[in-house]
N, C-alpha and C positions, 0 to 999 in steps of 0.2 A: 278508497281511492287506490288506483293502480299506479305504481312507479316502476320505471326501468332503473335498475342499479347496474351501472357500467363499471367493470373492473379494469383499471388502468395500470399497466405495467410501465416500467422505465423511469419512474420517479426515483431519483437517486438520493433524495434528501430524507433519509431515515437512518437511525442508528441500529447497531446490532441489538441493543436492548429493546428497541421498538419491535424488531422482527422476532426476538425471543419471547416477547410478551404477547404476541399474536395468538389468538385461539386457533385451534385446528379448524380446517374447513368442515370436517365432519361434525364438530360441535356446533358450528354456525348453522349448518343445514338442519341438524336435530332441533335446535332452538326455533329456527324460522318455521319449520314444519309444525312443531308443537304449538306455536302461536297461530297457525293457520295463515301465515303471511307469505309463504313461498308458493308461487304458482308454477314457474318453470325457469330453467336457466340453461345456458350452454357455455362451454369453454371453446373458444375459437382456436383454430390451428395457428401456427406461428405466422407472424406478419409477412414473412417472405412468400407465403402462399396466396396472399391477397392480390386481387386484381381490381383496378378502378375502371369503370365502364362509363363512357359518355357518348352521347349522340350529338354531333355538330354538323349542320348542313346536310342532314340525312346520312352521314357516315358514322359508323360505330367505331369508336376509338377505345382500345384496351391498353392499359399500361400496367406494368408490374408493380405490386406493392401498394401500400397506402400512399396517397399523394400529399404528404405533409412533411414539412421540414421540422421534425421533432424527434426527440428520443423516447417519447411516450407513445403507447399504442393501446387500443382496446383489446383486452385479452379474453373477455367474456362478458356475459350479462345475465342478470336474473330479473324476472318479472315478479314483483312483490306486491302484496296488498297491505296497506297501512291506513289507519283511521285518519291520519293527517301527516303533515310534513315532519312534525316532531317524532312520530313513531317511525317514519321512514329513515330519518337521521339516526335514530337509535339502532335500527337494524343495520344500517350502513357502518356505523362505528364499531359494531360487534363483528363485522366481517374481517377475516384475517388480512385481506388485501389493504384495508385501511391502515394497517400497521407498517407495511413495507412498500406499499404502492399508493394508489388513490382510488377512492370509490366515488363516482358521480351518480347522483340520483336526479331523476327528472320525471314529473308527472306524465302519464300517458294520455295522448289525445286520441280519441276513438274514431274520428272522422264520421261521427253521427251514427255509427253502427255498433254492434256488440264487440267487446274486446275478446281476444283469444281466451278460451276457457269459459266464456259466458254464452248464454243462449239468447 
């Protein structure tokens, strides 16, 4: 099963010890690739570069930044393969961002067609 693992920055509820205990990003990628669980991922540019696009009454409206009243933001994501939710949680807890930020996992809905990377 495919999951999107979203890396959330801005979570201020962590200790220096949590951050110091975090594995390196390189070690997480090495482990995820060795398990055959890592499909792809991207790091997003800073949230100040974001634009929110809406169409209302036929007019395109573009606003700067994410349109949310929050201190947290999505900094990147990875598409992972896991046998089940427990394995996806295990991969997420091993990601360094889980130690100083937040990692959200969500099963991918394929809209009835193949998923990215599948034929």
